[in-house]
N, C-alpha and C positions, 0 to 999 in steps of 0.2 A: 503404640501407634495410634494416631487419630485419623479418622477418615476425612474425606473432603468436606463433609458437613460439620465437622468438629466433634463428632461422637467417637467414643473409643471403638477401635476396630476389634473384631474377634481375634483371638490369638490364632496365629497361623495364616491370617488373611493376607493376601498379597495385593494390597491396594497401592496405587501410586502415592507417593508423598505429595503433600500440597505444593511444596516448592517444585518438585519434579513435574507435576501436572501443569503448574503455571509456566515453568520454563518451556515445556513442550508445546503448550498452547501458544505462547508468545512466538516461539520459533516458527511454528506452523503458519501463524498469521503473517509474520514477517516474510516468510518464503512465498506465501500466496500473493501478497501485494507485490513483491519483487518480480514474481513470474508475470503478473498482470502488466507491470511496467515494461518488461522485456517483450511481451506479446504485442502491446500497443506500439512499441518502438519498431518491432519487426514488421508490423503491418504497414507502417509509414514507409519503410524501406522497400518492401515487396510490392506495394501497390500505392504509390504516391497519389494517384488519382482518387483512391478511396479516402485518403487523408484530406485531400482538397474538398471532396464532396461533404465530408463530415464537417469541415471548417465552414463551408458555405451554409450548410443546413442548420447547424446548431450554434455557430458562433459568429454569424453574419460576416464570414470571411476574414475575421480579425487575425486568425493564425494561418492564413492561406499563403499561397505562393508555391508553385510546384517545386521550385528549387530549394525551398526551405524544408520540405517534407523529409528528405534524407537526413538533413541536419537534425531536425527534431527526432527522427527515428533513432539515429545513433545516440543522441543525448539521452533519450528516454531508455534505451536498452542499457546504456552504461549506468544510468541511475538504478535500474533494476538489478543489474549484476552487483553493483556496490552494496545495495541494500540486502541482497541475498547473502552476501558475505558478512554483512553487519559492519561495514566500514563507512565512517562518515555520517552516522545516523543523526548526529547533532545538526547537520546541515540538510540531510536528505529528507527528514520527516517534515520540516516546514515546506520544502520544495514539493514533496509529493502531496502534502495537504493542499497546497495551492493548485496543483495539477488536478487532483480529484475534486477539489472544491469548484474549480471552473467547470469541470465536466458536469458536476451536479447542477450548477446553475444553468448550463446549456440544456439540460433535460428536465428542468424543473416541472414542466407540465406532466411528465410521466411519474413524478413523485407525488404531486398533488392529486392527480386524477389518472391513475395507472391504466384504467380501462377506457379512457376517452369518453366518459359519459357527459362531461361538461366542457372539457378543453380539447379542441381539435389539435391533432398532431402528437398526442401522447401515445406511449407504447409501454405496456407492462414489462417488456424485456429490459427497459432502462431503469426500472424502479431500484434494482440493486446498486445503482450509483450512490444512493443514500447510505447503504450498508458499507460500501467500499470506503466512502468518506469517513464514516464512523469508525471503521477498522483502523484507518490511518491515524485518526485522532487518538484512539485507544493505544496504538503502538507508540505514538509520541508521548502520551501520558505515562506509559509504563516502560519507557526507554531504560530507566535505571534497573528495572527488574529483568531485562533481557541479558542474562549472564552468558548466553551462548554466542553472542555477536563477537566478532574479532576485535572490535574496539572497546569491548567491555573489560573491566578490571580483571586481570588474570588471563586475558585473551592473548592473541598472538602479537599484539603491539606492545611496545615497552611500557612498563609501569609509569603512570603519570600522563600518558598520552590518551586522550579521550576519543579522538577521531582524527581524520585527515586534517592536519594543520592545527588541531586543537589540543589543549591540555586541560586537565581537570581543574 
């Protein structure tokens, strides 16, 4: 057995295999991003006024409209649920990259100057938007390594079907 650093493991050591650790990490990351999408969607459903306030403050009202908040909320929650199951990742990762990328652009001051030393309106609590965006890009880049997703080869979907409506 070889440990995660590539060195031979001691006999009897119970270290996770590299592929097992990778699968687990990718699954955890996918589930975390999926949960975030569900939470963001639920927030728009539970408190549309909060969604409007966020839209006004960070996106100059571009995504506003009280009547649109429930639509956005349901859509975002569905995206999160599908991602959690690992269905449609071929389409979901670009979509989620766009969502989190727009979010990152909306809070750019908090990434450039998290403590607000030079840029007014920044907040250190929004700095993780950079990390979330990076996580989505990593998931997208390693999509083929995620063997625990339903749309992965050997998953619950028929062989040759890569995702919803897609084939290999």
